[in-house]
C-alpha positions as CSV (number, residue, x, y, z in Angstrom):
1,M,-160.7,-44.2,-48.6
2,C,-163.9,-42.8,-47.3
3,G,-165.1,-40.9,-44.2
4,I,-167.5,-42.6,-41.5
5,N,-169.6,-41.4,-38.8
6,G,-172.4,-42.6,-36.7
7,V,-173.9,-43.2,-33.1
8,F,-173.8,-46.3,-30.8
9,R,-177.4,-45.6,-29.3
10,K,-178.0,-46.2,-25.8
11,H,-181.8,-46.0,-26.4
12,P,-183.0,-48.0,-29.5
13,E,-186.1,-45.8,-29.7
14,T,-184.0,-42.5,-30.4
15,S,-183.7,-41.7,-33.9
16,F,-180.3,-39.7,-35.0
17,E,-180.8,-39.7,-38.8
18,N,-180.8,-35.8,-39.0
19,E,-177.7,-35.7,-36.9
20,V,-176.0,-38.5,-39.2
21,R,-176.9,-36.6,-42.3
22,R,-175.3,-33.1,-40.8
23,M,-171.9,-35.4,-40.0
24,N,-172.3,-36.8,-43.4
25,A,-172.3,-33.3,-45.1
26,A,-169.7,-31.8,-43.2
27,M,-167.1,-34.3,-44.7
28,A,-168.7,-34.4,-48.3
29,H,-165.1,-33.8,-49.4
30,R,-163.6,-37.3,-48.2
31,G,-166.1,-39.2,-50.4
32,P,-167.3,-37.1,-53.1
33,D,-168.8,-40.3,-55.0
34,A,-171.8,-41.6,-52.9
35,D,-173.0,-41.1,-49.3
36,G,-175.4,-43.2,-47.1
37,C,-177.1,-43.6,-43.9
38,F,-179.0,-46.4,-42.2
39,E,-180.7,-46.7,-38.6
40,S,-181.0,-50.2,-36.9
41,E,-182.0,-50.7,-33.2
42,L,-178.6,-50.5,-32.2
43,S,-176.6,-47.6,-34.4
44,S,-176.9,-45.0,-36.8
45,L,-174.3,-45.2,-39.6
46,G,-173.3,-42.6,-42.0
47,H,-170.9,-42.9,-44.7
48,R,-169.3,-40.8,-47.6
49,R,-167.5,-42.9,-50.4
50,L,-164.3,-42.4,-52.4
51,S,-164.7,-45.3,-54.4
52,I,-161.1,-46.9,-55.4
53,L,-162.2,-50.7,-55.5
54,D,-165.2,-51.6,-57.6
55,T,-166.3,-48.4,-58.4
56,S,-170.1,-49.5,-58.8
57,S,-172.9,-48.6,-56.7
58,A,-172.7,-52.3,-55.2
59,G,-169.9,-51.1,-53.2
60,N,-171.6,-48.4,-51.3
61,Q,-172.0,-48.3,-47.7
62,P,-173.4,-48.9,-45.0
63,F,-172.7,-52.3,-46.2
64,F,-174.7,-55.3,-44.9
65,S,-174.2,-59.0,-44.6
66,E,-176.9,-61.0,-46.7
67,D,-179.1,-61.6,-43.6
68,R,-178.8,-57.9,-42.9
69,M,-177.7,-58.7,-39.4
70,I,-174.2,-57.5,-39.6
71,I,-173.7,-53.4,-40.8
72,L,-170.7,-51.8,-41.7
73,V,-169.1,-48.4,-42.4
74,F,-165.4,-48.4,-43.4
75,N,-162.6,-46.0,-43.9
76,G,-159.4,-47.3,-45.4
77,E,-158.3,-50.2,-47.6
78,I,-157.6,-53.9,-46.9
79,Y,-154.5,-54.5,-49.3
80,N,-154.8,-58.3,-48.9
81,Y,-158.6,-58.3,-49.8
82,L,-157.9,-61.0,-52.8
83,E,-155.9,-63.5,-50.2
84,L,-158.6,-63.3,-47.9
85,R,-161.4,-63.5,-50.4
86,E,-159.7,-66.5,-51.9
87,E,-159.5,-68.0,-48.5
88,L,-163.1,-67.4,-47.4
89,S,-164.5,-68.6,-50.9
90,G,-165.1,-71.9,-49.8
91,E,-167.6,-70.8,-46.8
92,F,-169.2,-67.3,-48.6
93,Q,-170.4,-66.2,-51.8
94,F,-169.1,-62.9,-53.0
95,H,-171.1,-60.2,-54.9
96,T,-168.9,-57.4,-55.2
97,G,-165.3,-56.7,-56.1
98,T,-164.9,-54.5,-52.7
99,D,-162.5,-55.1,-49.6
100,T,-165.6,-53.9,-47.4
101,E,-167.4,-57.1,-48.6
102,V,-164.3,-59.2,-47.1
103,I,-164.5,-57.4,-44.0
104,I,-168.2,-58.7,-43.4
105,A,-167.1,-62.4,-44.4
106,A,-164.0,-62.3,-42.3
107,Y,-166.1,-61.2,-39.1
108,K,-168.6,-63.7,-39.6
109,K,-165.7,-66.4,-39.8
110,W,-163.5,-64.9,-36.9
111,G,-165.6,-62.4,-35.1
112,I,-163.9,-59.3,-34.2
113,A,-160.3,-61.1,-34.2
114,C,-160.9,-60.6,-37.9
115,V,-158.5,-57.7,-37.3
116,H,-155.6,-59.8,-36.9
117,H,-156.0,-61.2,-40.5
118,F,-156.1,-57.9,-42.2
119,I,-152.9,-56.0,-43.7
120,G,-154.0,-52.5,-44.4
121,M,-154.9,-48.9,-43.1
122,F,-158.5,-48.8,-41.5
123,G,-161.3,-47.4,-39.4
124,F,-164.6,-48.9,-39.2
125,A,-167.5,-49.1,-37.4
126,L,-169.5,-52.5,-37.3
127,T,-172.7,-53.4,-35.8
128,D,-173.8,-57.0,-34.9
129,R,-177.6,-57.1,-34.4
130,S,-177.5,-60.9,-33.4
131,T,-175.2,-60.5,-30.3
132,K,-176.5,-56.6,-29.9
133,T,-172.9,-55.5,-29.9
134,S,-170.9,-52.8,-31.8
135,Y,-167.3,-52.2,-32.5
136,L,-165.0,-49.4,-33.5
137,V,-161.4,-50.5,-34.9
138,R,-158.3,-48.7,-35.9
139,D,-155.5,-50.0,-37.7
140,R,-152.3,-50.9,-36.1
141,L,-150.2,-47.8,-36.8
142,G,-152.9,-45.4,-36.6
143,I,-153.1,-44.4,-40.4
144,K,-156.8,-43.9,-40.5
145,P,-158.3,-41.5,-37.7
146,I,-161.4,-42.5,-35.5
147,Y,-162.5,-39.7,-33.1
148,Y,-165.3,-40.1,-30.7
149,S,-167.5,-38.6,-27.8
150,I,-169.3,-40.1,-25.3
151,N,-172.8,-38.8,-23.8
152,E,-176.1,-39.7,-22.5
153,D,-177.3,-40.6,-26.1
154,G,-174.5,-43.0,-26.9
155,V,-171.2,-43.3,-28.6
156,F,-170.9,-40.6,-31.0
157,F,-168.0,-41.3,-33.8
158,A,-166.4,-40.1,-37.0
159,S,-163.5,-39.7,-39.2
160,E,-163.1,-35.9,-38.7
161,V,-163.7,-33.7,-35.5
162,R,-165.5,-31.2,-37.7
163,S,-168.0,-34.0,-38.7
164,L,-168.6,-34.8,-34.8
165,L,-169.5,-31.0,-34.1
166,A,-171.7,-30.8,-36.9
167,S,-174.0,-33.6,-35.0
168,G,-175.0,-30.7,-32.6
169,K,-174.7,-33.4,-30.0
170,V,-170.8,-32.5,-29.0
171,S,-169.5,-29.6,-27.3
172,R,-167.2,-27.3,-28.8
173,K,-165.4,-26.4,-25.6
174,I,-161.5,-26.6,-25.6
175,N,-159.9,-28.9,-23.6
176,T,-157.4,-26.5,-21.4
177,T,-155.6,-29.3,-19.9
178,A,-154.6,-30.4,-23.4
179,L,-153.3,-26.8,-24.2
180,S,-149.7,-27.7,-22.6
181,D,-149.3,-30.7,-24.9
182,Y,-150.4,-28.6,-28.0
183,L,-147.7,-26.0,-27.0
184,R,-144.8,-28.6,-26.6
185,Y,-145.3,-30.5,-29.4
186,Q,-147.6,-28.7,-31.9
187,T,-150.1,-31.3,-31.4
188,V,-152.3,-33.0,-29.0
189,H,-151.5,-36.7,-28.4
190,A,-154.3,-39.4,-28.6
191,P,-156.4,-40.4,-27.0
192,N,-156.8,-36.9,-26.2
193,T,-157.8,-33.9,-28.5
194,I,-157.9,-30.0,-28.5
195,L,-161.9,-30.6,-27.5
196,S,-162.8,-31.6,-23.9
197,E,-165.4,-34.2,-24.9
198,V,-163.5,-35.7,-27.9
199,K,-161.4,-38.2,-27.7
200,M,-159.5,-40.4,-30.6
201,L,-159.3,-44.2,-30.7
202,M,-155.7,-45.1,-30.2
203,P,-153.7,-47.1,-32.9
204,G,-154.4,-50.8,-32.9
205,E,-157.5,-50.3,-30.5
206,I,-160.8,-51.8,-30.7
207,M,-163.8,-50.1,-28.6
208,T,-166.9,-52.6,-27.7
209,V,-170.2,-51.7,-27.0
210,D,-172.1,-54.9,-25.7
211,A,-175.7,-55.6,-25.2
212,S,-175.4,-54.2,-21.7
213,Q,-174.0,-50.9,-22.9
214,T,-170.8,-51.3,-21.5
215,I,-167.9,-49.6,-23.2
216,R,-164.6,-51.5,-23.3
217,L,-161.4,-50.6,-25.0
218,E,-158.7,-52.7,-25.7
219,K,-155.3,-53.0,-27.4
220,Y,-155.0,-55.9,-30.4
221,W,-151.5,-54.4,-31.6
222,N,-148.9,-52.8,-29.8
223,A,-145.5,-51.9,-31.4
224,T,-143.4,-52.3,-28.1
225,D,-144.2,-56.1,-28.2
226,F,-141.7,-56.6,-31.4
227,I,-138.7,-54.6,-29.7
228,T,-137.9,-57.8,-27.5
229,P,-137.3,-60.6,-29.8
230,N,-134.1,-60.6,-31.9
231,I,-134.0,-61.5,-35.1
232,A,-131.2,-64.2,-35.2
233,A,-130.2,-63.9,-38.9
234,E,-127.2,-62.9,-40.9
235,P,-127.2,-59.4,-42.3
236,E,-127.7,-60.4,-46.1
237,E,-131.0,-62.7,-44.8
238,I,-132.4,-59.6,-43.1
239,R,-131.6,-57.3,-46.1
240,D,-133.4,-59.9,-48.4
241,H,-136.2,-60.4,-46.3
242,I,-136.7,-56.6,-45.6
243,Y,-136.7,-56.5,-49.6
244,N,-139.3,-59.2,-49.9
245,I,-141.7,-57.6,-47.4
246,L,-141.4,-54.2,-48.8
247,H,-141.9,-55.4,-52.5
248,D,-145.0,-57.2,-51.5
249,A,-146.2,-54.4,-49.5
250,V,-145.9,-52.1,-52.7
251,S,-147.3,-54.5,-55.0
252,M,-150.5,-55.0,-52.8
253,Q,-151.0,-51.2,-52.2
254,M,-151.1,-51.1,-56.1
255,R,-154.4,-52.6,-56.3
256,A,-156.8,-50.2,-57.4
257,D,-159.8,-49.7,-60.0
258,V,-159.0,-45.8,-60.4
259,P,-156.0,-43.8,-61.8
260,F,-153.2,-44.0,-59.3
261,G,-149.5,-42.8,-59.1
262,A,-147.1,-41.7,-56.6
263,F,-145.5,-38.6,-54.7
264,L,-141.9,-38.5,-55.9
265,S,-139.5,-35.7,-54.2
266,G,-136.4,-37.6,-55.3
267,G,-135.6,-38.6,-51.8
268,I,-134.5,-42.1,-50.5
269,D,-137.9,-43.1,-49.4
270,S,-139.9,-41.8,-52.5
271,S,-137.5,-43.2,-54.8
272,I,-137.5,-46.5,-53.6
273,V,-141.5,-46.7,-53.6
274,V,-141.2,-45.7,-57.1
275,G,-139.0,-48.0,-58.0
276,L,-140.5,-51.1,-56.4
277,M,-143.8,-49.8,-58.3
278,S,-142.0,-50.0,-61.7
279,K,-140.8,-53.6,-60.8
280,A,-144.2,-54.9,-59.9
281,S,-146.0,-53.0,-63.0
282,S,-146.1,-53.9,-66.6
283,H,-147.2,-50.2,-67.4
284,A,-145.3,-46.7,-66.9
285,V,-145.8,-45.8,-63.2
286,K,-147.5,-42.1,-63.0
287,T,-145.4,-39.8,-60.6
288,F,-146.0,-36.4,-59.6
289,S,-143.6,-34.0,-58.1
290,V,-144.0,-30.4,-57.3
291,V,-141.0,-28.3,-58.4
292,F,-140.3,-25.1,-57.9
293,E,-139.0,-22.1,-59.9
294,E,-136.8,-21.0,-56.9
295,K,-133.4,-23.0,-57.0
296,E,-133.2,-23.2,-53.3
297,Y,-136.2,-25.1,-52.9
298,D,-136.3,-27.1,-56.2
299,E,-135.5,-30.7,-56.1
300,S,-136.4,-31.4,-59.8
301,E,-132.9,-32.5,-60.5
302,Y,-133.3,-35.9,-58.1
303,S,-137.1,-36.6,-59.1
304,S,-136.2,-36.1,-62.6
305,M,-133.5,-38.8,-62.2
306,I,-135.5,-41.2,-60.9
307,A,-138.3,-40.3,-63.5
308,R,-136.1,-41.2,-66.1
309,R,-134.6,-44.1,-64.5
310,F,-137.8,-46.1,-64.1
311,A,-139.4,-44.5,-67.2
312,T,-142.1,-43.3,-65.4
313,D,-145.0,-41.1,-66.7
314,H,-143.8,-37.9,-64.9
315,T,-145.6,-34.9,-64.2
316,A,-143.7,-32.0,-62.8
317,I,-146.3,-29.5,-61.5
318,S,-144.3,-26.0,-61.4
319,L,-145.2,-23.6,-58.4
320,S,-143.3,-20.3,-57.3
321,A,-142.8,-19.8,-53.4
322,S,-145.5,-17.3,-53.7
323,D,-148.1,-19.6,-55.3
324,F,-147.6,-21.9,-51.8
325,L,-147.9,-19.1,-50.1
326,K,-151.1,-18.1,-51.8
327,W,-152.3,-21.7,-50.6
328,I,-151.7,-21.4,-46.9
329,P,-154.9,-19.9,-45.8
330,S,-156.7,-22.7,-47.9
331,A,-155.0,-25.1,-46.1
332,L,-155.9,-23.6,-42.3
333,K,-159.2,-23.7,-43.6
334,A,-159.3,-27.4,-44.4
335,M,-157.4,-28.4,-41.3
336,D,-159.7,-30.7,-39.3
337,H,-157.6,-30.8,-35.9
338,P,-155.0,-27.9,-35.0
339,S,-151.5,-28.7,-36.0
340,G,-148.0,-26.8,-36.4
341,D,-147.7,-28.8,-39.7
342,G,-149.9,-29.6,-42.7
343,P,-149.8,-27.1,-45.5
344,N,-147.0,-29.0,-47.5
345,T,-149.3,-32.2,-47.9
346,Y,-152.3,-30.0,-48.6
347,V,-150.6,-28.4,-51.8
348,V,-148.9,-31.4,-52.7
349,S,-152.3,-33.6,-52.8
350,K,-154.2,-30.5,-54.2
351,V,-152.2,-30.5,-57.5
352,T,-152.0,-34.2,-57.6
353,R,-155.6,-34.6,-57.4
354,E,-156.2,-32.0,-60.2
355,A,-154.0,-33.9,-62.2
356,G,-156.6,-36.6,-62.2
357,V,-155.1,-39.0,-60.0
358,K,-157.4,-40.4,-57.2
359,M,-154.6,-42.3,-54.9
360,A,-150.9,-41.9,-54.4
361,L,-148.4,-44.1,-52.9
362,S,-145.9,-42.0,-50.3
363,G,-142.8,-42.5,-48.8
364,L,-143.9,-41.3,-45.0
365,G,-142.7,-43.8,-42.6
366,G,-139.4,-44.7,-44.0
367,D,-137.8,-42.6,-41.8
368,E,-139.5,-43.5,-38.5
369,V,-138.8,-47.2,-39.4
370,F,-135.2,-46.9,-40.6
371,A,-133.7,-44.7,-38.3
372,G,-133.7,-41.5,-41.0
373,Y,-134.0,-38.6,-38.6
374,D,-131.0,-36.9,-36.9
375,V,-132.7,-37.9,-33.6
376,F,-131.7,-41.6,-33.9
377,K,-128.1,-40.7,-34.1
378,R,-128.4,-38.3,-31.3
379,M,-130.4,-41.0,-28.8
380,Y,-127.9,-43.8,-29.8
381,S,-124.9,-41.2,-29.1
382,L,-126.1,-40.2,-25.7
383,H,-126.8,-43.8,-24.4
384,Q,-123.3,-44.6,-25.2
385,K,-122.4,-41.7,-22.9
386,K,-124.3,-42.5,-19.7
387,W,-121.4,-41.5,-17.7
388,L,-122.7,-38.2,-18.1
389,A,-125.3,-38.8,-15.7
390,A,-122.5,-39.0,-12.8
391,L,-121.3,-35.6,-13.2
392,P,-122.0,-33.2,-10.1
393,Q,-125.0,-30.9,-10.9
394,F,-123.2,-27.9,-10.3
395,M,-121.0,-28.9,-13.2
396,K,-124.1,-29.5,-15.4
397,T,-125.9,-26.2,-14.4
398,M,-122.5,-24.3,-15.1
399,A,-122.2,-25.8,-18.7
400,A,-126.3,-24.7,-19.2
401,S,-125.7,-21.5,-18.2
402,A,-122.5,-21.1,-20.3
403,L,-124.4,-22.5,-23.0
404,T,-127.2,-20.5,-23.5
405,K,-125.2,-17.3,-22.7
406,Y,-122.7,-17.9,-25.5
407,K,-124.5,-19.6,-27.9
408,P,-128.4,-18.6,-28.0
409,G,-130.6,-20.8,-29.7
410,V,-133.3,-23.5,-30.0
411,A,-131.0,-26.1,-29.7
412,S,-129.0,-25.0,-26.9
413,E,-132.2,-24.1,-25.0
414,K,-132.9,-27.8,-25.3
415,I,-129.8,-28.9,-24.2
416,A,-129.6,-26.6,-21.2
417,A,-132.9,-27.8,-20.4
418,L,-131.8,-31.2,-19.9
419,L,-128.5,-30.3,-18.1
420,K,-130.5,-28.2,-15.7
421,D,-133.2,-31.1,-14.9
422,G,-130.9,-33.3,-13.3
423,E,-131.9,-36.3,-15.1
424,W,-129.5,-36.9,-17.8
425,D,-131.4,-39.8,-19.6
426,M,-132.0,-40.8,-22.9
427,K,-136.0,-40.7,-22.4
428,R,-136.1,-37.1,-21.0
429,A,-133.5,-36.2,-23.9
430,Y,-136.0,-37.8,-26.3
431,A,-138.8,-35.7,-25.1
432,L,-137.0,-32.5,-25.3
433,S,-135.8,-33.0,-29.0
434,R,-139.4,-32.6,-30.4
435,Q,-140.4,-30.0,-28.0
436,V,-141.3,-26.4,-29.7
437,W,-141.9,-24.2,-26.3
438,M,-140.0,-24.9,-23.2
439,E,-141.9,-25.0,-19.9
440,G,-141.2,-21.8,-18.7
441,D,-143.0,-20.4,-21.9
442,I,-145.7,-22.6,-21.3
443,S,-146.6,-21.9,-18.1
444,E,-146.5,-18.0,-18.6
445,I,-148.9,-18.5,-21.5
446,L,-151.3,-20.8,-19.9
447,G,-150.8,-19.8,-16.1
448,E,-153.2,-21.5,-14.1
449,S,-154.1,-23.9,-16.8
450,Y,-150.5,-24.8,-17.3
451,N,-150.2,-28.9,-17.4
452,P,-146.9,-30.4,-16.1
453,L,-147.9,-34.0,-17.4
454,N,-145.6,-34.6,-20.6
455,A,-147.4,-37.2,-23.0
456,V,-144.1,-37.8,-24.9
457,L,-142.1,-38.2,-21.7
458,D,-144.7,-40.8,-20.3
459,L,-144.5,-42.4,-23.7
460,A,-140.6,-42.8,-23.9
461,A,-140.5,-43.7,-20.1
462,S,-143.0,-46.8,-20.9
463,L,-140.6,-48.1,-23.4
464,N,-137.8,-50.2,-21.2
465,I,-135.5,-49.5,-24.3
466,R,-132.9,-52.2,-24.6
467,A,-129.2,-51.9,-24.8
468,D,-129.1,-53.4,-28.3
469,K,-132.3,-51.9,-29.5
470,V,-131.8,-48.4,-28.8
471,L,-132.7,-47.4,-32.4
472,S,-136.1,-49.7,-31.9
473,G,-136.8,-47.9,-28.9
474,V,-136.6,-44.5,-30.9
475,S,-138.9,-45.6,-33.8
476,V,-141.5,-46.6,-31.6
477,A,-141.5,-43.3,-29.7
478,E,-141.4,-41.7,-33.1
479,M,-144.3,-43.7,-34.4
480,G,-146.4,-43.1,-31.4
481,S,-145.7,-39.5,-31.2
482,Y,-144.7,-37.2,-33.9
483,M,-145.7,-39.8,-36.8
484,S,-149.2,-40.6,-35.4
485,N,-150.1,-37.4,-33.9
486,V,-148.7,-35.1,-36.5
487,L,-147.5,-36.6,-39.6
488,L,-150.3,-39.3,-40.2
489,R,-153.1,-37.1,-39.0
490,D,-152.1,-34.0,-41.2
491,S,-151.5,-36.6,-44.0
492,D,-154.9,-37.8,-43.8
493,Q,-157.0,-34.3,-43.3
494,M,-154.7,-32.6,-46.0
495,S,-154.8,-35.2,-48.4
496,M,-158.6,-36.0,-48.2
497,A,-159.6,-32.4,-48.3
498,S,-159.0,-32.7,-51.9
499,A,-160.4,-36.2,-51.8
500,L,-156.8,-38.1,-52.6
501,E,-156.2,-41.2,-51.0
502,L,-152.7,-41.8,-49.8
503,R,-151.2,-45.0,-49.1
504,V,-147.9,-45.6,-47.1
505,P,-146.1,-49.1,-47.9
506,F,-143.3,-48.3,-45.4
507,L,-145.8,-48.5,-42.6
508,D,-147.0,-52.1,-43.7
509,H,-147.3,-53.8,-39.9
510,R,-145.4,-56.9,-41.1
511,L,-142.4,-54.7,-42.0
512,V,-142.6,-52.6,-38.9
513,E,-142.6,-55.7,-36.9
514,Y,-139.6,-57.2,-38.8
515,V,-137.4,-54.2,-38.6
516,L,-138.1,-53.4,-34.8
517,G,-136.7,-56.8,-34.1
518,V,-133.3,-56.2,-35.9
519,N,-130.7,-54.8,-33.3
520,D,-128.4,-51.8,-33.6
521,M,-125.2,-53.3,-34.7
522,V,-127.3,-54.0,-38.1
523,K,-129.3,-51.2,-38.3
524,Y,-127.1,-48.2,-37.2
525,P,-127.1,-45.6,-40.0
526,S,-123.8,-44.5,-40.6
527,T,-125.1,-43.5,-43.6
528,P,-128.7,-42.2,-44.3
529,K,-130.9,-45.0,-44.0
530,Q,-128.3,-47.5,-44.3
531,L,-130.3,-50.9,-43.7
532,L,-133.2,-49.9,-46.4
533,V,-130.5,-48.7,-49.0
534,E,-128.7,-51.9,-48.3
535,S,-131.8,-53.9,-48.4
536,C,-132.8,-52.5,-51.8
537,G,-129.4,-52.9,-53.5
538,D,-128.8,-50.9,-56.5
539,L,-132.5,-50.1,-56.9
540,I,-131.8,-46.5,-56.6
541,P,-128.3,-44.5,-57.5
542,S,-125.8,-43.1,-55.0
543,E,-126.7,-39.6,-56.2
544,I,-130.2,-40.0,-54.1
545,V,-128.3,-41.6,-51.3
546,D,-125.8,-39.3,-50.8
547,R,-127.9,-36.0,-51.9
548,P,-128.7,-33.4,-49.1
549,K,-131.9,-33.7,-47.4
550,M,-134.2,-30.9,-48.4
551,G,-138.0,-31.1,-47.7
552,F,-139.9,-28.1,-47.9
553,T,-137.3,-25.5,-46.5
554,F,-139.6,-22.3,-47.3
555,P,-138.8,-18.8,-45.8
556,W,-141.3,-19.3,-43.2
557,K,-139.5,-16.5,-40.9
558,V,-139.5,-14.1,-43.9
559,W,-143.1,-14.7,-44.8
560,M,-144.6,-14.4,-41.3
561,K,-143.0,-10.8,-41.0
562,G,-144.4,-10.0,-44.8
563,E,-146.6,-11.2,-46.7
564,L,-148.2,-13.4,-43.9
565,K,-147.8,-10.9,-41.0
566,D,-151.4,-9.5,-41.2
567,F,-152.7,-13.3,-41.6
568,C,-150.5,-14.3,-38.6
569,E,-151.8,-11.6,-36.4
570,E,-155.4,-12.3,-37.2
571,G,-154.5,-15.9,-36.2
572,L,-153.0,-14.8,-32.8
573,E,-156.4,-12.6,-32.2
574,G,-158.3,-15.9,-32.3
575,L,-156.4,-16.9,-29.1
576,K,-158.4,-13.9,-27.4
577,E,-161.4,-16.3,-27.5
578,I,-159.8,-18.6,-24.7
579,E,-159.4,-17.2,-21.2
580,A,-157.2,-20.0,-20.3
581,I,-154.3,-18.1,-22.7
582,N,-152.5,-15.4,-21.4
583,Y,-153.1,-13.1,-24.7
584,Q,-150.6,-10.6,-23.6
585,A,-147.9,-13.3,-22.9
586,V,-148.6,-14.4,-26.5
587,Q,-148.3,-10.9,-27.8
588,M,-144.9,-10.3,-25.9
589,R,-143.3,-13.5,-27.8
590,W,-145.0,-12.3,-30.9
591,Q,-143.3,-8.9,-30.9
592,R,-139.9,-10.5,-29.7
593,F,-140.2,-12.8,-32.9
594,L,-140.5,-10.0,-35.2
595,S,-137.6,-8.4,-33.3
596,D,-135.2,-11.2,-34.4
597,D,-135.4,-12.6,-30.9
598,V,-133.3,-15.9,-31.7
599,S,-135.0,-17.7,-29.0
600,V,-138.6,-17.3,-30.5
601,S,-138.6,-19.0,-33.8
602,W,-141.2,-18.9,-36.6
603,S,-141.6,-22.7,-35.9
604,K,-142.9,-21.5,-32.0
605,I,-145.2,-18.8,-33.3
606,W,-146.9,-20.8,-36.4
607,P,-148.6,-23.2,-34.1
608,L,-150.2,-20.6,-32.4
609,V,-151.3,-18.7,-35.5
610,V,-152.7,-22.2,-36.5
611,L,-154.7,-22.7,-33.4
612,G,-156.1,-19.2,-33.1
613,H,-157.6,-19.4,-36.7
614,W,-158.9,-22.9,-36.0
615,I,-160.4,-21.8,-32.9
616,K,-162.4,-19.1,-35.2
617,E,-163.1,-21.3,-37.8
618,N,-164.6,-23.6,-35.6
619,R,-166.5,-21.7,-32.9
620,I,-164.3,-23.1,-30.1
621,H,-164.8,-21.5,-26.5
622,D,-164.0,-22.5,-23.1
């Protein structure tokens, strides 16, 4: 895990060494072990290294082919690098123990189609001087980020937005059309970002810059392609196959030359990962849990149960809610792109890294792949009630008015919006399910900058969900929206703020592809993540399966009205810097929140606080 940056230059005579060094310095936290820069006639490349495989200097980057015609900077891990190395060893001589060198060899054999051979998480830039072609590549699920900006000097790119800004060649101007997206979903969906001149490479996408300076973007992998094929197998065979893929994914992701472990919350996903790690290891697995003094937030009963079951080398890191509270300002300072989520991952990553671990496995992705969220059941149920669409509109409008009057709250507000819309369908319902602010509020806060285009609705509308694959359709929607643009982006920036690499076995593309092909009759979760649990047999006890889902359920509402009140108001004041935002409308909603208006929850205000702090921290303007 590292950080990459650079420029694919339009003008060979122009040097960007100083800009690349500034970009490198801006993300020193991502790679404290080494840094490097190199300029060729085509590109200027920079790299920060967090060494996980072959920690010697032989693995430092930029990395070159033996003839120095191919130059690579790489962030991530190719988990099947040993298998690829063996396959390629007859044609290529290897001099390091890195997966980076394997990418070079794979490219020499298969060209940029080598990406189809990789199992892993990766973002890399490669320049081929023999063909005068450069590439930017992002992994299939978008686990590793790549941001870029195109101007008269060429294509600037980096693992982080702040690295791009440090070049001095990328504008700090806010993307006013993306503000609506941010208010709706506490993030901005790729390929757009919160900045007008910065884009994000999409998951499973390759950018090619050829000898004529033509820039092409193409998808080499798309999750929707795997919904249509139907897994024609008996349920027992499906469960066995899922177990085998997951076991292999975990085993591969345990490859490292540094101390590593696993996050262990005691939930289904992390418990399964730890169980499989224990089966694959001849040594006790190091596990880490954050436990809280306050009983209502503490999950130590369950994490300790799993630690005992698998005899792990367990570290319970004790915190109080007030300890967590103190770290929130630091978490926001570490935030590379604004998001309504993230402090949780920052705290867990920080304390784990301080315990001496450099890499950790996480259960992220289990809910999206195996239908773990409540939204899966709601969308499945809605699909069974298509007859509601035939009701007269006046009846739906009356029901909406009654609902908001007699049962006010966020959930009622969303159902009412769906009823009034006149289009009672699953795609519209899904887009509403994750929405934070409703359209009326957004239009008041943004005025003329309000953008009615809805990125999540467009994604859901493009899926063409099959009647027997509703759950797979929702999985693709979740992976393409909330998971990719909130969870994965936050996990990357918040873990790398402490130079900790996170690996996510549930997002092995082989597992994702297979489970998307399983129909609803086999997958429907009548119990939590039923297909996953049954696939793993008796790996985890029933107490874990049947336990209530907790997560980080801290008293944000109380904090924001108490200890965090000044911090929140300082963040909201940062929104004054952006003329496109009606600060008076923001203040009015802040006061409603302070007055316990149930229609203005803390989860609506917090993304505004984060945005304001981010704007001030990064000197953003409009």
